[in-house]
Steps between C-alpha positions, in 0.01 A plus 500: 500500500748549214678176607180308473418639163851429373478137620158456333635638175789258513287197578258585220768433245667830447818347633819555306599171350800453277511213262797283428515231232601151586712277281194278448306791354282573807485860627506557872368816664721600781443787748653829390773602745436864426209466745744471784545822702240667275281756685334680211153427379661473150644170600160341488404631163803393293443192289771268367497342160185323385519131586477223249192275500692202660680707763530340850373750758532470876175371656545753782717803563559622856646842575674623813466867576630743753256797505467572123819337395537152351803313630416143407311307231430125511372321188343162560482264205276194475622163632488367147766744381841331518739677747772480233284707267460771764885494570575510125264797450684696780834392372416628156479845631720492815736205446819697548389579853425143607670396822731205441452391863143388420551317166430149641249622755116484490518874557663727241608858562589788269645824641463782252751745665454769231132537568514418872261202519516124524290212368436170667337211318384197681215250541250546781506216753277374782626780732394763253161339462446494884596873516250563217768637268444263210372153432781240515657452159424863389803665331605826656701789362563757769639844410618723788678828516831492690414601852150360485246717666754765585592542134214738461664738742806526279495798255 
């Protein structure tokens, strides 16, 4: 029951979002990685900074939980949002952890070793749409704790 309540709270907008300012002046709201491996009800009550009026929010946020512990957060941005804007927003905060192996790839990866999570940014394709993950063209930012589901078992 607590899991269901926690999921409802998250989906109703009490999700931790961090903002990052783009070079073009737009502010992007990114998932807060402090949610990863969080098992306390306090996680759902913290709020990040107040967003600006023109902030770009995800159109949908999906959480992955193991019992009462969040180990993954997926932020889906509208198809109209340029993928380079999403990547730039992530780079503004996590650029030093970007994987050079994916620089010229449609998929980008950041491994934040110090906080034990990674971020994957990509554009949903027809396969994702068929699996009902996201509509083709939707921009995705996936935050996952190292170890995935088993990360919640690590003290």
